[in-house]
N, C-alpha and C positions, 0 to 999 in steps of 0.2 A: 437474500443478502444484497446489499447495494455496495458496489465497488466504485470508488472515485479515484481516478488516475491523477496523481499530484501534478499539477501544472508546471512545477519547478523541476520535475523529473526530466531527464533527457531521453525519453522514448521516442522512437521513430513515429511519424504520423500514421504508418500502416499498423503498428502495434497498438497505438492509442485508439485508432478506429476499430480494430479487432476487439479490443477490451470493451469498448462502448457497445459494440454489437453483441457481444457475449452477456454483458450486463443487461441489455434489453431483453434478451432471451432467458434471463435467469439461469445461466449455464456456467457460471463461475463458482467453483467450490474450493474452499481452502479448509484443510484440516485444522483441528484445535491446536496440534503441534505446530503447525506452520504459523498460526496467528500468535502462538506463545513465543515462538523464536523471534518473530518480528518485534513484539513488544519487549522481549528481553534485550534485544540489540538497541532499541530506542532507549530504554532506561539506562543501559550502560553508557551510551553516548551522552545522555543528560548528566549522568554522574561524573563524567570526564570533563564537563563544562562546554561540550559542543552542542548546545541547544539548537542552534540553527541547522546543524547537520542532522540532528535528531528529528527535527521538524519535517525534513525532506523524506523521511521514511514512514511517517505515519500515513496509513493507506485510507483512512476514513471508512474503514469496514464497520458495518452495523448490521445486526441480524435483523 
């Protein structure tokens, strides 16, 4: 799985570096439930008309 940290997110540099390092090691695992909950929140935000806010939550996850 490839994980892309959204550049608009307000993550610390240390966290962003850790995520990138873990991604290179292929050591980041998300459960199907976690991915479903993220998608559910994004769809809810889109329904409420806050598409810009919803776009900030897309993680770019791909199997």
